[in-house]
N, C-alpha and C positions, 0 to 999 in steps of 0.2 A: 370398516364403514356404517355411513348413516343412510337416515329415510328419511328426505326432506319433499312435503308434501303441499302442492302448491295450490291452492285454489282459485281459479281464475276466474271469478264471476260471470258468468253471458259470455264465457267463451265457446264457439260452435268453428264447423268446419269452415265457415266464409268468413269469419273471423281471422281465423290460423291463414287466411290466402296472405293479410300483411303485418306475419308475427316472426320473419324465419328465426330470429333466436328463440324462439319459443317450440320452431318445429325444429329446430336439431337438438331436440331433449330426442325426438324420434328416432333418430337417424341411426341408431344401431339399437333400441327398441322397437316403441311399436306404437300406435295409435288404433283407437279402438273406439266405438260409437257407446255410447255413455245411458242406457234407457233409468229414466228420473223415477220422482214420485209424483202426487198428487197431497199435497200440491206442493206445487215446482216452484217455492220458496226459499230463502235464505237459510232461515231456523230450523225446518223440519227434514231439507234434504243434507244439509252440514248433519244434524242426528241420523240420520239414517246410515250418511258415510260411515260414523265413527260407532253405531251400536251393530248396525248391521239389522237392524229392524223397522218394519215400517212403524205410521208417524203411531195408527194403532196401539201399536207397545210402547213407543219410547214415549207418546203423551205430547212430543212438538207439533202440535198440529196445522199450525200457521209460524206467521211472525207474533201473533198474538191471538189471543181469543179473552173471551168473557168468564170472569174467575164468579161464577155462580155465589160462594161460599162469601167473597168480597162486596159484592156487587158492583163489580169494578172492571172496565173494559182493559186490558193490556200489556200492550205492545212492547217488543224491544228489551222482554226484561234479562238481566246478566246470569244469572244464580244456575249453577250447572247442578244444581240439586234437581233442573226442573225435569231432565233429561232422565227417562226411566230406562235402563238398561247398562251393561255391562261393554266399555266404552272399548277402542282398540287397545289403547296400552295399561288396561286395568287389565284385559286377557292376556295383553304379553309377558307383562310382572309374573304370570304365574310358574314360569317359567325363567324369567331372567328380571329376577327383584329388583335388582340394582337401572334397570332403563332408566333413563336419562329424559325426558319430556318436557318441550319449549312447544307453548301455546300462543304465535301471536296472531293476534287481531278473529281469530273464528271465536263465533259467536260462544254464550254460555261459558265465558269463562273463570268467572269470578267464582274462587270454589274448587276448580277444581284441581283433583289430585295430581297435578303434574309439576313439574321441577321449575320450570321460568313462564311464568304469562306475561303476556302485555293487552293489554284490551284499553279501550279509549272511555274512560270514567273523566267528565268532565268535573270542572268545580262548581257545586252549586251553592251560591251566596247566599245567606239567610235574607238579602232584599231582594232576591228574584233574577241578578246578574246570574250568569252564563261562561264560567272561561275555560280555554281550553285544557284539556292537560287527559294524562292516562293512568292505568292502576299495574304495576307488576310486582310481580314474585320473583325473584328476592327485593323487597322493598327498596332498597338502594340504588336497584336495575332504572327505577325513573328517573331519578338523579342525574345518572351519568349519562344517561341516552338522551334528557333533556338539554345536561350542557353541550351534548356535542351536537346531538342533529339539531335543536331548538325546543322548546314546548309540543306535542300529540297537534296536527295541525286539523285539529278540530272544524273548521267552518270550510275547509276541504275535505273534508270527511264525506258531508253529507250538507244538504242544502246547497240555494242559487250557485255559490263559486265551487260545488265539489268539483273537482277535479284531481290531474297528474300529484299533484303537492303529499297527496295522501300516501299514496300511494309510492311515491318517490321514498316517503318518510318510513314505509312500512321494510319498501326493499334494503335502508341504509342501518336498521334497526335488526333486523333480519343477519344480514353481513356480520354487525358484532357481535350480537347473541351466539352467532357458530364458528366466530374467532374467538369468542373470550369463555363458553361453556362448552361448546363440542355437545350438544344434544344428539343423543339415537335416534330420536323421531323428533321432525320437527312439524309442526301447521303453522301454514300461513296461506291470508288473505288478502290477496288484493281487489279492491272493487272497483278500479279504476273504469273498467267495461260497461259498470251498470249505468255509469251517467248517462253520457249521449248519446246513447243506445235509447234508453230511456226518451231524455229528452226529444230527439231528431228520429228514432227509428233504424234497425240494424242497415237498411238499406243507403240511409244519407253519408256523404260525403265525410261529414263529423264523425262517423260510425267508423268509417277508415283510418283518419285521424287519430282517435284514442288507442284504436289497437297500432299502430305502429307509435304512440308518446309511450305506451305500458311497455312495449316489447322492449325498447331504447332502453327504459330505468332499468328492466328487467334483466341485462347483456350482463351488467360486474356480476349480478348474486348469483344470473347460471356460469357464466367462468368460473368462477368461487367455487361454486358445486361439483365442476369438471374438474377442477385442481384438484379437490378432494379426495374424488374417485365417489360422491353420494351418488346414490338412486333417487332418480328424479322423480316424480309423479306430478303429475301435470292434470290436474279434474272442473271442471267445473258446476255447477248446483242446476242451471238451466240454461234457455237460449233466450233471448230479448225477440218478439214476433212483432209485427208492425201493428198498430192498432188508430183507430179514428172517430172511435164512440164510446165512448163512458158513459157508463150508467148507475142512473141515482138511486141505487136501489132503496136506500133509507127513506128518501124524498116519495118513491110509491108506496113504502110501506105508511110511511104518515099519511098518507092522501088517503089513504083506506081506512082510518083510524086503530091502526094497531100501532104506531109508535106513539110513544108523548114524551114532552120535552117539558124544561121548567125553566122559570128565568130569573134573569137575576141582574140588575142595572140595565134591564130593554135586551138582553144579550139570550138567547137562549141555549141549552142544553140536553144534550139525552138522556131523559129517565127511564134508566134501565129496569127499577122494581116496579113501574106500573106499568110501563109499555109493555103491548100482550107479543109485540115480537117487532125486533131489531136485526139489524147485522152489524156484524165486523167485516168490513170486504178487505181484503189483501191481494192488489193486484190485481189477478183474474176469476179469485175466487170470492168466495162471504161464507162464513159461516153466521147461521143464520137460526135465530134465539126465541123459538117458543116458550111462552109461558103455560099455555096452558095446551093439552095435549087433542082438546078439542079445535081447536085453531086452526091443527096441521094440514087438513085440505081444504080448508080458503087461503092460506097463506101460499102453501105450493102451487094451487091455481094460481093465485095473484102472478106470481114467481116467472112461472112459466107462460104468461100472457104478456109479459116486459119484455122488451125489445131488446136484443142484447144477452138476455139470457141465454145458454143454449141447454144445458141441463140445470135438474134437481135434485141433491140426493138425497135420500129420507135415510134411516139405519141401516135395511137392508146394504143400500146401496152403497154405500160409507162400509160395510163391513166388505163387501167385492173389492174397492178401492185400498181396503185398508188403512182406512182414516176414524172407525167407529170406537173412539175412544171419549169418556168422557166428559173431556173439554172440549171438545166438539159441540157443533148445533143443535140442535136438533133437524133442521137443514142445511143443507150447503150447497149452495147456485155456484154454477162455474160459467164463465163469460162467453159469448160466443169468440170465435177465431178472429174477430176485428173490433173487440170493445174489453172495456175493464170497467172496476169497480170504485165508484168514487165514495167516502164515508160521508160526505153531507145530508145532515138531515133538516137542515132548514130550507124555509121556503121563498125567505126574503133577504139579502144580502143584507140589508140592513139589519137584521137581528142576530145576524153571525156571531159565534164569540169569538175575543180579541186575539184567540189561539190559532183561529183557523187561518189568518193571516203573517202568522209565525212558523218559522222552522219548531216544530214543536211537537216531536214523536210520542211522548209519550202522555197527551191527555188527549189525541186527538182519537177517536174511538176507530179508528182503522188505518191504514198507508195513505198516505199522498204524496202520490208522485211529485206534485204542482210545488212542493218545495222543493224542486231544483229549478226554478224559474225566478227571479223578480217579474214583477208585475208586467207585464207588457201596455198594460191600459194606464200606467201611472209614468207621467212622461219626467217625472221627478225622481223616481226612484230609486236609482244608482246615487244619486243626492243626498237626497234623507237615507240610503242606506250605509252613505258615506260619513256623515255624520253622526251618525249613531255607534260608528263602529270607533270615531272618536271619544263619543262619550266612555264606552267598554273602559277604553285603556283607560281613560282618564278616572274610572269607577267611579262613575255617573251611572245612576239608577234609568234604564229606557228599554223600549222596545221595541225590534227590528221588525216592524211589518212591512214587509215585500215583497211577500208572496199570493200570485193570482188564488181568487175564488170561481175565476173561469180555468178550467182544466182542461179545456180546446187543443192548448198547446200541447199534450204531454202526446206522444208518438210511440209507445214503444211500450211494450209490455209482459208480463209470463203468469205465469202459475197455472191454468193450465196445460195438460201433458201436451207435446207439438204434435203435429198433423204430418210432421216430414222430417226425417232423422238432420237435414240440414239446419235444421230450428233447432235441431237438440242440445245436448254437454258431450263432451267429450272427455277420454280419458288416454292420457299421454305417459309414456315411462321409457324411462332410459334405456331398461336394462331388457331383452330380450324373452328374458324368462317367463316366462305365464303367462304368454302371447294370449289374446284370444281377438277376434274379431266385435263382440260387446259384451259389456258387463248390465248389471243393473246395479245400482245405488246401494242395495241392500248387501251386495258381495262385495264391495270396494273392502271392509273390514278385512274379510280372509284375504283379499289380495294383498293388502297392505302389512298383515302379519305371517302371510309369505317371503312381503318383501324384507320386513326385519331380521326372518330367517334366515334367507340368501347372503345380508348382511353381514353378518353375524357370522357366518361360517367363512366366508371369504378372505 
């Protein structure tokens, strides 16, 4: 028998109410609360699940951070070597060296020592165009999946069009991998709940619709796993909560003369080399990098006076939270419950860089949930988006400038530890063995190893 781990991003007790197929996983097993880590963001939590370590040990202090050696802010990198610590499959292979493992869209997949990999990987053309595609191991799997399912739906995976199509593709790819390769341990990432819960908030009608859509899409996979006798583990990284206030943390630093920019062709770019302090915002968390230790009291005081900032963690505080890694900022800001951090550093939208109005997850020095929206202030935005897509298909180089720079449309966020269990993640399992009321994210690795032992003995 095999073990299949479904990472249903944003899954909470509230969302489960509209997901009967997913709830059925626990009918013979159990459902437990799941205590997450700070920051409660994808890359950090997944790395904790896989290593059993806190961010201070595995080094994934967020979805991105400032690389002091390179002098660059790096978000959404893909190399598995960035995750420090022994992963669950590496531990399992000590006693089962032939363990076959599949990673289907979990993060940091590139270079992982697993048998089967599927991960989004666009084609970055030399002229700046970006085409949807994926990277697979074995390499031929990409060709067979594309022939059967079509190209990986990148523009439905993230951006203003993000929706159920990407999760359906992942479900169908998972079914193909299970049928053709029969892995012993499979990790599957399902992003759909992330989208409308950030767009509209977890209490909006659109959030309930999203839960029902994903539940329907999952039904064929869950039926297949039940027929195969697989142990199914369902977990989530975080819960999304209602927010109303964007906090321009970098603009606050700039107005105090701490953050510097440089200008090219009338556009302003963050200058990390000369800035005394700047932030890499990541939902409700922001690593703040302070070049001169003498500036720490001043920066800390400024942040604490900024509306929407609840806490500012120094190195001692970070140690208490399990976040004191060399990649972390000298300070870490935590937003209040109804707030989240923008990455914006310019003071005039006319001076914003061109990437600000596009989907550009690698060039922006922080996370930008406004990428989930077409600019509501532009009456022609849909027509321009359609024209741009037509040009893409013809191979014409152009920019998709449709994203708003007004962040007030965002209604859901995450990153801080939840204030209430109903807003936190859950863990479900189809087997009653090892049932408990609550798990901590650091305990998921050992739980999965126990599930693997049970599956091997059945």
